[in-house]
C-alpha positions in Angstrom: -0.2 -46.8 69.9 -0.3 -50.1 68.1 2.9 -52.1 67.5 2.3 -52.0 63.8 2.3 -48.2 63.9 5.6 -48.2 65.7 7.1 -50.6 63.2 5.9 -48.5 60.3 7.3 -45.3 61.6 10.6 -47.0 62.4 10.7 -48.5 58.9 10.0 -45.1 57.4 12.7 -43.4 59.5 15.2 -46.1 58.6 14.4 -45.8 54.9 14.8 -42.1 55.1 18.2 -42.3 56.7 19.4 -44.9 54.1 18.2 -42.7 51.3 20.0 -39.7 52.7 23.2 -41.7 53.0 22.8 -43.0 49.5 22.4 -39.5 48.1 25.4 -38.3 50.0 27.5 -41.1 48.7 26.3 -40.4 45.1 27.5 -36.8 45.4 31.1 -37.9 46.1 33.6 -38.0 43.3 36.7 -40.0 42.5 38.6 -36.8 41.8 42.0 -36.6 43.4 41.3 -33.8 45.9 38.2 -31.8 46.9 35.8 -34.6 45.9 32.6 -33.1 47.2 33.3 -29.7 45.6 34.1 -31.5 42.3 30.8 -33.3 42.5 29.1 -29.9 43.0 30.6 -28.8 39.7 32.9 -26.2 41.1 36.5 -26.3 42.2 39.8 -24.3 42.0 43.3 -25.2 41.1 46.7 -23.5 41.0 48.9 -22.7 38.0 52.7 -22.2 38.4 55.5 -22.4 35.9 59.1 -21.7 35.0 60.4 -22.3 38.4 63.5 -24.3 37.4 66.1 -24.6 40.2 64.8 -21.7 42.3 63.6 -23.7 45.2 65.3 -25.9 47.9 68.0 -27.1 48.2 69.8 -24.7 45.8 67.6 -21.6 46.4 65.5 -22.0 49.6 63.7 -19.2 51.2 60.6 -17.0 50.8 62.1 -14.9 48.0 62.0 -17.9 45.6 59.4 -20.6 44.9 59.0 -21.4 48.6 57.5 -17.9 48.9 55.1 -18.7 46.2 54.0 -21.9 48.0 53.7 -20.2 51.3 51.4 -17.6 49.9 49.4 -20.3 48.1 49.1 -22.3 51.3 47.7 -19.3 53.1 45.3 -18.7 50.3 44.3 -22.3 49.9 46.1 -24.3 47.1 42.9 -25.6 45.4 42.4 -29.2 44.4 45.6 -29.6 42.5 48.4 -27.7 40.7 49.4 -27.7 37.1 52.9 -26.5 36.1 53.2 -25.9 32.3 56.9 -26.7 32.0 60.4 -25.6 33.0 60.1 -27.3 36.4 63.6 -28.7 36.5 64.6 -30.6 38.5 61.1 -31.9 39.1 62.1 -34.0 42.2 63.0 -30.7 44.0 59.7 -29.1 43.0 57.8 -32.1 44.2 59.7 -32.0 47.5 58.8 -28.4 48.0 55.1 -29.2 47.3 55.3 -32.0 49.8 56.6 -29.7 52.5 54.0 -27.0 52.0 50.9 -29.0 51.0 51.6 -32.7 51.9 52.5 -35.7 49.8 48.8 -36.2 48.8 48.5 -32.9 47.0 48.2 -33.6 43.3 50.6 -32.1 40.9 50.3 -32.4 37.1 53.8 -31.7 35.6 54.2 -30.7 32.0 57.3 -31.0 29.8 59.1 -27.8 29.0 62.1 -27.1 26.8 64.5 -27.4 29.8 63.1 -30.8 30.8 63.3 -32.0 27.2 67.0 -31.2 27.0 67.8 -32.9 30.3 67.7 -36.8 30.4 67.4 -36.9 34.2 64.4 -34.7 34.2 62.7 -36.7 31.4 63.4 -39.9 33.3 61.6 -38.5 36.3 58.6 -37.3 34.3 58.3 -40.6 32.4 58.3 -42.5 35.7 55.6 -40.2 37.0 53.6 -40.7 33.9 53.7 -44.5 34.2 52.0 -44.4 37.5 48.3 -43.9 37.9 47.4 -40.3 36.9 44.4 -38.9 38.9 41.4 -38.6 36.7 43.1 -40.1 33.7 41.1 -40.2 30.5 43.8 -41.0 27.8 47.5 -41.5 27.6 49.5 -40.0 24.8 50.4 -41.3 21.3 53.1 -43.9 20.7 56.5 -42.6 21.8 54.9 -40.1 24.1 52.6 -42.2 26.3 53.9 -41.0 29.6 54.4 -37.2 29.0 51.1 -36.4 27.1 47.9 -37.3 28.8 44.3 -36.0 29.5 42.3 -36.1 32.6 38.9 -35.0 34.0 38.1 -33.2 37.2 34.5 -32.1 38.0 33.0 -30.3 35.0 36.4 -29.8 33.3 38.5 -31.8 30.9 42.3 -31.2 30.7 44.5 -32.2 27.7 48.2 -31.9 28.6 50.7 -31.8 25.7 54.4 -32.6 25.4 55.2 -30.2 22.5 58.7 -31.6 22.2 57.3 -34.8 20.7 58.2 -35.2 17.0 56.0 -38.3 16.3 58.6 -40.8 17.4 60.6 -39.4 20.3 59.3 -37.4 23.3 62.3 -35.1 23.1 62.7 -34.8 19.3 61.0 -31.4 18.5 62.0 -27.9 19.3 58.4 -27.0 20.4 55.6 -27.7 17.9 52.3 -29.4 17.5 53.3 -31.9 14.9 50.8 -34.1 13.0 50.7 -37.1 15.4 50.2 -34.8 18.4 47.6 -32.8 16.6 45.7 -35.9 15.7 45.9 -37.2 19.3 44.5 -33.9 20.6 41.8 -33.9 17.9 40.6 -37.3 19.0 40.7 -36.4 22.6 38.7 -33.2 22.2 36.2 -35.0 19.9 35.5 -37.6 22.6 35.2 -35.1 25.4 31.8 -34.3 26.9 32.8 -32.0 29.7 31.6 -28.4 29.3 34.8 -26.7 30.4 38.0 -27.6 28.5 41.6 -26.7 29.1 44.6 -27.5 26.9 48.0 -27.3 28.5 51.4 -26.9 26.8 54.7 -25.1 27.6 55.0 -22.9 24.5 52.6 -20.0 23.8 50.8 -19.9 20.5 52.2 -16.4 20.3 54.0 -14.8 23.2 52.3 -11.8 24.8 54.0 -9.0 26.7 53.8 -9.0 30.5 50.6 -7.5 31.6 52.3 -5.2 34.1 55.6 -4.0 32.6 55.3 -4.9 28.9 58.4 -7.2 28.7 58.3 -9.5 25.7 60.3 -12.7 25.3 60.5 -15.7 22.9 58.6 -13.9 20.1 59.2 -16.0 17.0 60.6 -19.0 18.7 57.5 -20.4 20.5 54.8 -22.2 18.6 54.8 -19.1 16.3 58.1 -20.5 14.8 55.8 -22.9 12.9 52.9 -20.5 12.0 50.9 -23.0 10.0 50.9 -25.6 12.8 50.2 -22.9 15.4 47.2 -21.6 13.4 45.9 -25.2 12.9 46.3 -25.8 16.7 44.4 -22.6 17.5 41.6 -23.4 15.0 41.2 -26.9 16.5 40.8 -25.5 20.0 38.3 -22.9 18.7 36.3 -25.6 16.9 36.0 -27.7 20.1 35.2 -24.6 22.2 38.2 -24.9 24.4 37.9 -22.5 27.3 41.6 -21.7 27.7 45.1 -22.7 26.7 47.3 -22.8 29.7 51.0 -22.0 28.9 54.3 -20.5 30.1 57.8 -20.2 28.6 57.8 -16.4 28.3 58.2 -15.8 32.0 55.6 -13.0 31.5 52.1 -13.2 32.9 49.2 -12.5 30.6 45.6 -13.4 29.9 44.6 -12.8 26.3 41.7 -13.8 24.1 43.1 -15.1 20.8 40.1 -15.1 18.5 37.9 -17.0 20.9 40.4 -19.1 22.8 41.9 -17.6 26.0 45.6 -18.0 26.3 46.7 -17.9 30.0 50.4 -17.5 30.4 51.4 -18.3 34.0 54.6 -16.2 33.9 57.3 -17.4 36.3 57.1 -18.4 39.9 60.8 -18.3 40.8 60.7 -15.0 42.8 64.0 -13.2 42.5 65.2 -15.9 40.1 64.0 -13.6 37.3 64.0 -9.9 38.1 62.7 -8.9 34.7 59.0 -9.4 35.6 57.2 -9.9 38.9 56.9 -13.5 40.1 53.4 -14.9 39.8 51.0 -17.7 40.6 47.5 -18.0 39.2 44.4 -19.6 40.9 41.7 -20.7 38.5 38.1 -21.1 39.8 36.0 -23.4 37.6 32.2 -23.6 37.6 29.8 -25.0 35.0 29.3 -21.7 33.1 33.0 -20.7 32.9 36.1 -19.8 34.8 37.8 -17.0 36.7 41.5 -16.4 36.8 42.9 -14.7 39.9 46.4 -13.4 39.4 48.8 -13.1 42.4 52.1 -11.3 42.0 55.0 -10.4 44.3 56.4 -6.9 44.6 59.3 -7.6 42.3 61.7 -7.6 45.2 61.0 -11.1 46.7 58.2 -9.7 48.9 54.7 -10.8 49.6 52.2 -11.9 46.9 49.0 -9.9 46.4 46.0 -10.3 44.2 46.6 -7.9 41.3 43.6 -8.6 39.1 40.9 -11.1 38.2 39.8 -12.1 34.7 36.6 -13.8 33.9 36.8 -16.4 31.2 33.4 -17.0 29.7 32.4 -20.6 28.8 33.6 -22.0 25.5 36.1 -19.3 24.9 33.6 -16.6 24.1 35.1 -13.1 24.3 
């Protein structure tokens, strides 16, 4: 074999290896966790809410939020967790997540009514919001820059709302989508180019009864307390083909299509902290054509969590 032939084959092999490495590198993502899966346009994340103080140090043990985290750890916690409010005190929730999933596990907290009424909780959330937010796209409007935000992950866009913002203060509303917050969301959704879109806020558009026992709470004092604004909010999400609105507040788990927009209520994840409905956590699986919600609930007695049902959310909120 001639030397030039060896050189040519070596050059070809080296070029091939470099190309493979370049392609591998290009498939990676700057997403907070699960970067390769995000680059493949599929990932999962966890949804928990209304935990309040039902974790360590006040309420440790498997019959409370620690049991939720233990079950989620065994299942696989997904790339991150979103908690749509009533996560007070947030420092205790973060400590529990650190214990079960490690300090690098990404948590996106959302302001609920109990945080809005507690200065210490709001101080913690504002401090969190001043730090780099994984996947950040846009910070909130003036007066709410640290507790309203949007971020991207894989094929999905998330807009997180502080519904206690009144246009000046981030704790000045009783739970509403006031004009400045609506305009911020309108601009954010207009600029988005991701195919899957989630909007997140503590208060349901209209509370729905628990899917298992029919309990109904907060009817008339959620976003439906301001029906014109609630309808405008729903219309905006429908117009921009939002896949789902992720919410809480009611402590009741439900997945409902509201005229083309899925409302996913996480229920509560406090175990025996609320005996009126079974404790729940949700795991959402996102792919380019849509989303599936897997619902896990305990036995109502502080026992083990089991998959109770799955709901397919078709892309763009189509029923």
